[in-house]
C-alpha positions in Angstrom: 131.1 122.7 94.2 128.7 125.7 94.6 125.6 126.3 92.5 122.7 128.9 92.3 119.4 127.2 91.7 116.5 128.8 90.2 113.6 126.5 91.4 110.0 126.7 90.2 107.7 127.1 93.2 103.9 126.8 93.1 101.6 125.9 95.8 99.1 124.3 93.6 97.7 124.5 90.0 95.3 127.3 90.9 97.9 129.6 92.2 100.5 131.6 90.4 104.1 130.2 90.3 107.5 131.8 90.1 111.2 130.9 90.0 112.9 131.2 93.5 116.7 131.3 93.9 118.5 129.2 96.3 122.2 128.3 97.0 123.5 124.9 97.1 127.0 125.0 98.6 129.9 122.5 99.3 128.2 119.9 97.1 130.4 116.8 96.1 130.7 116.4 92.4 129.7 112.7 93.0 126.3 113.8 94.5 123.3 112.9 92.2 121.0 115.7 91.3 118.2 114.5 93.5 120.5 114.1 96.4 121.5 117.7 95.9 117.9 118.7 96.2 117.6 116.6 99.4 120.4 118.7 100.9 118.8 121.9 99.9 115.6 120.7 101.3 117.2 119.8 104.6 118.6 123.3 104.9 115.2 124.7 104.2 113.6 122.6 106.8 116.1 123.7 109.4 115.4 127.3 108.6 111.7 126.6 109.0 110.9 127.0 105.2 108.7 124.8 103.1 110.9 122.2 101.3 110.8 121.9 97.5 108.4 119.2 96.4 109.7 116.8 93.7 108.9 113.2 92.8 111.4 110.3 93.1 111.2 106.6 93.8 113.9 104.0 92.8 116.6 106.8 91.9 118.1 104.1 89.6 116.6 105.2 86.3 113.9 102.4 86.3 110.8 103.9 87.5 110.5 107.1 85.6 109.2 109.1 88.5 111.8 111.9 88.6 110.0 114.2 85.9 112.3 117.3 86.1 113.2 119.9 83.5 116.8 120.9 84.1 118.2 123.9 82.2 115.3 123.5 79.7 116.1 119.8 79.0 113.7 117.0 80.1 115.8 114.9 82.6 118.7 117.2 82.3 121.9 117.1 80.3 122.7 113.4 80.6 121.2 111.4 77.8 120.2 108.6 77.8 119.3 108.9 81.4 116.7 110.1 84.0 117.0 113.1 86.3 118.2 110.7 89.1 121.2 109.6 87.0 122.5 113.2 86.6 125.3 114.1 88.9 126.6 117.5 89.9 129.8 116.9 88.1 127.8 117.2 84.9 127.6 121.1 85.7 130.3 123.8 86.1 131.2 125.1 89.5 129.3 128.2 90.2 126.8 127.5 87.4 123.2 128.7 87.6 120.8 125.7 87.2 117.1 126.3 86.3 114.8 123.5 87.6 111.2 123.3 86.4 108.5 120.6 86.2 107.5 119.0 82.9 105.6 121.6 80.9 102.9 119.5 79.2 99.3 120.7 79.2 98.1 117.0 79.8 100.3 116.9 82.9 98.6 119.3 85.4 100.9 120.6 88.1 100.4 119.4 91.6 103.0 121.3 93.6 106.4 122.9 92.8 108.1 120.3 90.6 105.4 117.6 90.8 103.1 117.0 87.9 100.2 114.5 87.5 101.1 112.1 84.8 98.1 109.9 85.2 97.2 110.6 81.6 99.8 108.1 80.5 98.2 105.5 82.8 94.9 106.1 81.2 96.3 105.5 77.7 97.6 102.1 78.9 94.2 101.3 80.7 92.4 102.0 77.3 94.0 98.9 75.9 97.7 98.3 76.6 97.1 94.8 77.9 96.0 91.2 76.9 92.7 90.4 78.4 92.5 86.6 77.4 92.9 84.2 80.1 96.0 82.1 79.5 96.0 79.9 82.4 99.2 78.6 83.8 102.5 79.5 82.2 102.8 77.7 78.9 105.8 75.8 77.7 108.3 78.4 76.5 108.7 76.8 72.9 105.0 76.2 72.3 104.7 79.5 70.5 107.7 80.3 68.4 108.6 84.0 68.1 111.3 85.2 65.5 114.2 86.7 67.5 113.9 89.9 65.4 110.3 90.3 66.7 111.3 89.3 70.2 114.1 91.8 70.3 111.9 94.7 69.0 109.2 93.8 71.6 111.7 93.9 74.2 113.0 97.3 73.1 109.6 98.8 73.0 108.7 97.3 76.5 111.7 99.1 78.0 109.6 102.3 78.1 109.5 103.6 81.8 106.6 105.8 81.1 108.3 108.9 82.5 106.7 111.4 80.0 109.9 113.1 79.0 109.1 112.5 75.3 106.0 114.8 75.7 107.9 117.3 77.7 110.6 117.6 75.1 108.3 117.7 72.2 107.2 121.1 70.9 103.8 119.8 70.3 103.5 117.9 73.6 102.9 114.7 71.8 102.9 111.4 73.5 103.3 109.3 70.3 106.5 107.9 71.4 105.2 106.6 74.7 101.9 105.3 73.0 103.8 103.7 70.1 106.1 101.9 72.6 103.1 100.5 74.5 101.3 99.4 71.4 104.2 98.0 69.5 105.6 95.8 72.3 102.4 93.7 72.1 102.0 94.1 68.2 105.3 92.4 67.6 104.2 89.2 69.7 101.6 86.7 68.6 100.0 86.9 72.0 99.0 90.5 71.2 97.4 89.8 67.8 93.8 88.8 68.8 93.2 92.4 70.2 95.5 94.2 67.9 92.8 96.3 66.1 90.8 97.3 69.2 94.1 98.1 71.2 95.4 100.7 68.8 92.2 102.3 68.3 91.4 102.7 71.9 94.8 103.8 72.9 95.3 106.5 70.1 91.8 107.8 70.8 92.4 107.9 74.5 95.8 109.7 73.8 93.9 112.4 71.7 91.3 112.7 74.4 93.8 113.5 77.0 95.0 116.4 74.9 98.5 115.4 73.7 99.6 117.0 70.4 100.4 115.4 67.1 103.8 114.2 66.0 105.7 116.3 63.4 108.9 114.2 63.3 111.1 116.7 65.3 112.7 113.7 67.2 113.1 115.5 70.4 111.3 112.6 72.1 114.0 110.0 70.9 116.8 112.3 72.0 115.7 112.6 75.7 114.2 109.1 76.2 116.1 107.4 79.1 115.2 104.0 77.6 116.4 105.0 74.1 113.0 104.0 72.5 113.4 104.5 68.7 111.2 107.0 66.9 110.8 104.3 64.2 108.0 102.8 66.5 105.9 105.9 65.7 105.9 104.8 62.0 104.7 101.4 63.3 102.0 103.0 65.3 100.9 104.9 62.2 100.7 101.7 60.1 98.9 99.8 62.9 96.3 102.6 63.3 95.7 102.9 59.5 95.3 99.2 59.4 92.9 99.1 62.3 90.8 102.1 61.0 90.4 100.3 57.6 89.2 97.1 59.4 86.9 99.1 61.5 85.5 100.8 58.6 85.2 98.1 56.1 85.1 95.1 58.3 87.6 92.3 58.6 
C-alpha cells in the first residue's frame, strides 16, 4: 500500500509550523500506524533529514502516550482505540493522510507531533489520590463495596489519561478526564474522607489550566480509547455542587 502523508512539522512552540508532504510506499496493510511512521523516519534519517518527532511508549493502547490527530480525528478512525492501535488497512490505498498534534491550548506543542500534556498530571496532583496512611493491605472483605459501585469505579479508573477527550472537544474541555479521576474514588468508601476537598481542588486546577467547559457534545466519549462514559461528567457536576455547598455553609 502507498500513502501520501501531510505531517505537521514545527521545530518548537515559538516557531511557525506547517504541513509537509511525505510518501509512504510499499507499506503492509498489517503495519500499525506508528510502525509506518517509524519506516518513514528511517527513510528520512537515511537521506540526512530530521525525523518526525512523535510520542509512543507501550504501543498496546494502555499508556495513552500516542497523542496524534489523524485526518481530523483524535487517535484516528479506529474507535475505541489509541493511535497505536490503528493499522494501515484502516485506510485506502493511495489515500492522503493528514497527521497533526492534539490541538488543545492547555497542551503546548513541544516539537512536530509532540505536545506537553502535563496539565492533566497537575489536575491529578491537585487531589486525585488518598492521603490517609492505610498501613499494610487490609483483609479484602473488611470493607464491603456494592458490586455496582465497584464496577463503576473500575470503569472510571480505566482512563489512560491520553487527553483525546480534550482534543476532540470543540471547547477543549477536560471534563471527561477529570470526572473519571474523581469518580473512581467517589464510588469507593476509601475515597469518602477527602471527597469534598478532592473535587474542589481538581476542578479548580482544571479551570486554572485553561481547559474549556462542557456543553454536552459527546465528542469526548466518542473518541475515548477506554470507553469512559460521559455520564461521569454528570456525577462530577453533582460532586462539585455538593462540595461547594459544604464549603460555603459547612458540614
